[in-house]
Steps between C-alpha positions, in 0.01 A plus 500: 500500500789706365502743209878474461616370162655164422845537345590291196830509317691339217818571308281612211142460386471123540355549846194650334388140442502446878336838557217392269436192716521708817248753371262219404521355852502833688308755290448739792868525592732783403824384334832674445705340223875562476667426167880484534571519128774757564704217653342187351436247378656301783528165325864532399607712802703358789324414826656779706366761259149353512503493881612863514227613260231302681595651834510852356161469331344357814617811688347727236168318512498503880547875477167505314331320788439156348330242722632196310761428231476266203835428334363429151834383363632144513864611495455751784299252705770235461780738592350726763162406648647354819721805555201733454290298742778512760539879466125571492353248740190717553413502128318215323728406208384267221737375231464302179678185397471255213216256559701178474297298750158569343648434156649167606174399667288573193734361231384179337823423314722575800705742293472875569681803367599822672580823319648773719782749528852375552505661845189314614622162378842547665359604838518288814126547548423348159738211560316427824168498312647264244631270771157494667346368178765229500424203279134589452576653161771550244567873483635675191644843581537779245649842581351767273760775469357822361136393497385719789663805340337419165158476666555839665602646163194358324271719710691806381430440132796270446280241333430138581751344260798498746283342770369234264850422372645461849209288620533275195874463553475404866203267458681318218798437728289314754396203289162359407179634652176308513304234685690191385749315724835681513348833395477811715132543582531778762699823470571723798518873424775586747509874432208736546581666166429177312138491618439817298576309178335173600303474172827510301649222711182291491492517119859372486457203736151404389159485667568170676773654715401658832662834585546564872540850648484632855293821492180349640692313774676822599166680516355229725800517731472880516134471599597255774776726631271804511199329652627375838650841581180690416680689224273424207290785368156388384314810380535738208696469175877471536748740344830426327810714544816456292865564582804430284876534503482524121296718268146568629353510150630148432322362806181687408518347151557151643198526730283616208636216283484207745218613733277719284201473734680638806492868584828620645643827619782625271832337583749696706875459464723431797876484559481194723 
């Protein structure tokens, strides 16, 4: 057993949705969450920038002695997970990606939607996922420019109206939702930020539409990666540390807003 923390990072606070699933699955583990809001969100950034940030943050987290890394950002996973694994072959690295295959398998109408950042949808990794689904489903893609930033802002007292307006705009662009033939009956949340406002999205698409996220799958994969190497810690309550390239008080406020039941050490700023 190892008392080293598990590192988790995102371009903002969206990764807190993955952290929530990780804490549910591994309540005795220590976690160190890195919020890169000083340089994010990544969704409209070019791939080279995202790769550079991912590599830099991995180095910072390794300096804190992490025993595993969860890249809780679809855009960063798509752009950089293979590069990080090649550079840190001794470190278990778990990424996130839109759950196209489970969505296609569970859809009854054969028509699924994907909402994600522009960077995720344009990535080679996403295109490979889409190709793997093949003709098993019709896939409607919708980039959601500005939505991740609006979700971050809502936790800082910016209000829910901008988030609701953006969600309504992007859902409306995708066509009809429902359980009838030709309607989208399954919607993939392809950005970890969007999971934080899942009730807003569910209200827009209706109760008959299944929303698919990846937090629980990422948690299961993390458990698998820790177990065989004897890394999992199984006793005592876990602690949560916070690092940010932005303003520490903003991350503290986001944790209180989105994860009110978690106790965390005050966020520390970093120049990474």
